[in-house]
C-alpha positions as CSV (number, residue, x, y, z in Angstrom):
1,X,45.1,11.0,36.0
2,X,43.2,14.3,35.5
3,X,39.4,14.2,36.0
4,X,36.9,15.1,33.2
5,X,37.9,18.2,31.3
6,X,34.7,20.0,32.3
7,X,35.6,19.7,36.0
8,X,38.9,21.6,35.4
9,X,39.1,25.3,36.1
10,X,40.6,27.9,33.8
11,X,43.3,28.7,36.2
12,X,44.4,25.1,36.6
13,X,44.3,24.6,32.8
14,X,46.6,27.6,32.3
15,X,48.9,26.5,35.1
16,X,49.3,23.0,33.6
17,X,49.9,24.5,30.1
18,X,52.6,26.9,31.4
19,X,54.2,24.2,33.5
20,X,54.4,21.9,30.4
21,X,55.8,24.8,28.3
22,X,58.6,25.3,30.8
23,X,59.2,21.5,31.0
24,X,58.6,21.5,34.8
25,X,57.2,18.8,37.0
26,X,54.6,19.5,39.6
27,X,57.3,18.9,42.2
28,X,59.4,21.6,40.5
29,X,56.6,24.1,40.6
30,X,55.7,23.2,44.2
31,X,59.3,23.8,45.3
32,X,59.4,27.2,43.5
33,X,56.1,28.3,44.9
34,X,56.6,27.0,48.5
35,X,53.7,24.6,48.1
36,X,53.0,20.8,48.1
37,X,53.0,18.8,44.8
38,X,49.6,17.5,45.8
39,X,48.1,21.0,45.8
40,X,49.6,21.7,42.4
41,X,47.9,18.6,41.1
42,X,44.6,19.6,42.8
43,X,44.8,23.1,41.3
44,X,45.4,21.7,37.8
45,X,42.7,19.1,37.9
46,X,39.9,20.7,39.8
47,X,38.0,24.1,39.7
48,X,40.1,25.5,42.5
49,X,40.3,29.3,43.3
50,X,43.6,30.0,45.1
51,X,44.2,33.2,47.0
52,X,46.0,36.2,45.7
53,X,49.1,35.5,47.8
54,X,49.6,32.0,46.4
55,X,48.8,33.2,42.9
56,X,51.6,35.7,43.1
57,X,54.1,33.0,44.2
58,X,52.7,30.6,41.5
59,X,53.0,33.2,38.7
60,X,56.6,33.9,39.8
61,X,57.3,30.2,39.9
62,X,56.0,29.8,36.3
63,X,57.7,32.9,35.0
64,X,54.5,34.6,34.1
65,X,51.9,37.0,35.5
66,X,48.8,36.7,37.7
67,X,46.8,38.2,34.8
68,X,47.9,35.5,32.4
69,X,47.1,32.7,34.9
70,X,43.7,34.2,35.9
71,X,42.6,35.1,32.3
72,X,42.9,38.8,32.7
73,X,43.7,39.0,29.0
74,X,40.5,37.2,28.0
75,X,39.1,40.3,26.3
76,X,42.2,40.8,24.2
77,X,42.4,39.6,20.6
78,X,43.4,36.0,20.2
79,X,47.1,35.4,19.7
80,X,48.7,38.0,22.0
81,X,50.7,35.2,23.7
82,X,53.9,33.6,22.5
83,X,54.1,30.9,19.9
84,X,54.6,27.4,21.2
85,X,57.9,25.6,21.0
86,X,58.3,23.8,17.7
87,X,54.7,24.3,16.3
88,X,53.5,22.4,13.2
89,X,50.9,23.5,10.7
90,X,49.0,20.6,9.2
91,X,46.2,20.4,6.6
92,X,42.9,18.9,7.6
93,X,40.8,16.5,5.6
94,X,37.1,17.2,4.8
95,X,35.8,14.8,7.4
96,X,37.8,16.4,10.2
97,X,36.7,19.8,9.0
98,X,33.0,18.9,9.3
99,X,33.7,17.3,12.7
100,X,35.2,20.5,14.0
101,X,32.3,22.6,12.6
102,X,30.1,20.5,14.8
103,X,26.4,21.2,14.8
104,X,26.4,24.9,15.6
105,X,28.7,27.7,16.6
106,X,29.8,31.2,15.6
107,X,31.5,31.7,12.3
108,X,32.5,34.6,9.9
109,X,31.0,35.2,6.6
110,X,32.8,37.2,4.0
111,X,30.7,39.3,1.6
112,X,31.3,41.9,-1.1
113,X,29.6,45.2,-0.8
114,X,29.6,48.5,-2.7
115,X,32.1,49.8,-0.1
116,X,34.3,46.8,-0.5
117,X,34.7,43.4,1.2
118,X,33.3,42.8,4.7
119,X,33.7,40.0,7.2
120,X,31.0,39.6,9.8
121,X,30.3,37.1,12.7
122,X,27.1,35.1,12.6
123,X,25.6,32.2,14.6
124,X,25.4,29.1,12.4
125,X,24.0,25.6,12.2
126,X,25.2,22.6,10.2
127,X,22.5,20.8,8.2
128,X,22.6,18.3,5.4
129,X,26.1,19.2,4.3
130,X,25.5,22.9,4.4
131,X,26.1,25.8,6.8
132,X,23.1,28.1,7.5
133,X,22.8,31.3,9.4
134,X,19.9,33.6,10.3
135,X,20.1,37.3,9.7
136,X,18.1,40.3,8.7
137,X,17.2,40.6,5.0
138,X,18.8,44.1,4.6
139,X,21.9,43.3,6.7
140,X,25.3,42.8,5.2
141,X,25.2,39.0,5.9
142,X,21.9,38.9,4.2
143,X,23.5,40.2,1.0
144,X,25.5,37.0,0.8
145,X,22.5,35.3,-0.7
146,X,22.7,34.9,-4.4
147,X,26.5,35.0,-4.7
148,X,29.6,33.0,-3.8
149,X,30.9,33.5,-0.3
150,X,33.6,32.4,2.0
151,X,32.6,31.1,5.5
152,X,35.3,30.6,8.2
153,X,35.2,29.1,11.7
154,X,38.2,28.9,14.0
155,X,39.2,28.1,17.5
156,X,42.3,29.5,19.3
157,X,43.6,27.8,22.4
158,X,45.5,30.6,24.0
159,X,46.8,28.6,26.9
160,X,48.4,26.0,24.6
161,X,49.3,28.3,21.7
162,X,47.5,26.1,19.2
163,X,44.3,26.2,17.3
164,X,42.5,25.3,14.0
165,X,40.5,27.0,11.3
166,X,38.0,25.7,8.7
167,X,37.2,27.6,5.5
168,X,34.1,26.9,3.3
169,X,33.7,28.5,-0.1
170,X,30.6,28.1,-2.2
171,X,27.3,29.6,-3.4
172,X,24.9,31.1,-0.8
173,X,21.1,31.1,-1.2
174,X,18.1,32.4,0.8
175,X,16.1,29.6,2.3
176,X,12.4,30.3,1.7
177,X,10.6,27.0,1.5
178,X,8.5,26.8,4.7
179,X,9.5,23.2,5.5
180,X,13.2,23.9,5.2
181,X,12.9,27.1,7.3
182,X,11.0,25.1,10.0
183,X,13.7,22.5,10.0
184,X,16.4,25.1,10.5
185,X,14.4,26.8,13.2
186,X,14.2,23.5,15.1
187,X,17.9,22.8,14.6
188,X,19.0,26.2,15.8
189,X,20.8,26.1,19.1
190,X,20.1,29.7,20.0
191,X,18.6,32.9,18.6
192,X,21.2,35.2,17.0
193,X,23.4,36.8,19.6
194,X,23.0,40.2,17.9
195,X,19.3,40.2,18.7
196,X,16.6,42.1,16.7
197,X,14.4,40.7,13.9
198,X,16.5,38.2,12.0
199,X,14.2,35.9,10.2
200,X,16.1,35.3,6.9
201,X,18.0,32.0,6.7
202,X,21.0,31.9,4.4
203,X,22.5,28.5,3.5
204,X,26.0,28.0,2.1
205,X,26.5,24.9,0.0
206,X,30.4,24.6,0.0
207,X,32.1,23.5,-3.2
208,X,35.4,23.6,-1.3
209,X,36.1,22.7,2.3
210,X,39.7,23.2,3.7
211,X,41.2,23.4,7.1
212,X,44.4,23.8,9.0
213,X,45.5,23.0,12.6
214,X,48.5,24.2,14.6
215,X,49.9,21.2,16.5
216,X,52.4,21.4,19.4
217,X,54.3,18.1,19.7
218,X,57.2,19.3,21.9
219,X,57.6,21.4,24.9
220,X,60.6,23.5,26.0
221,X,62.8,21.8,28.5
222,X,64.4,24.1,31.0
223,X,67.7,23.4,32.7
224,X,65.9,22.7,36.0
225,X,64.3,24.5,38.9
226,X,65.6,28.0,39.6
227,X,67.5,28.7,42.7
228,X,65.7,30.4,45.6
């Protein structure tokens, strides 16, 4: 069985995902790539870094590119890959939505400005059934305080063509009480990634929490290993 997820390398994870999409066994991939099944298993389960020559053969065996296996498209927008085979979109319950939000992360807050709507990324924390983020008072996210906003968090798993999103809608307020501000400061996992003076905490108390997830229950079955 595979080892702990945090011991797996990105290349191995992408290799395993692509192999499963094609419906191939490790033996099939090893035969195509001129390797041993044991090395394919090692590559998928450990943080291995294969040489370029083998990566070229492996990419050909998996009908993909070295860039796709090595993460060369990491800076591209999410979703440039192909849809999975027979995906399923399911609605999430409130409890699962909050579980996915976790204790902190990066989300997007939607605000209305005099120039029109704007959506901006912010670092957030979860506290007492609310989502709070720290920003500058005169910034666009700071203008969310005092009105109703939408706050969205998502995760896209490019290797497996699946993902989830959670949407919170509700009133936002500036947190000014010193004790509440101190509690959020202690809970904060990091300072805002954008840097600068950002000492205004804005909390969103959602009146509606919804979520969706793309599940992949099936993989494509190929007719068998290609001929050499």
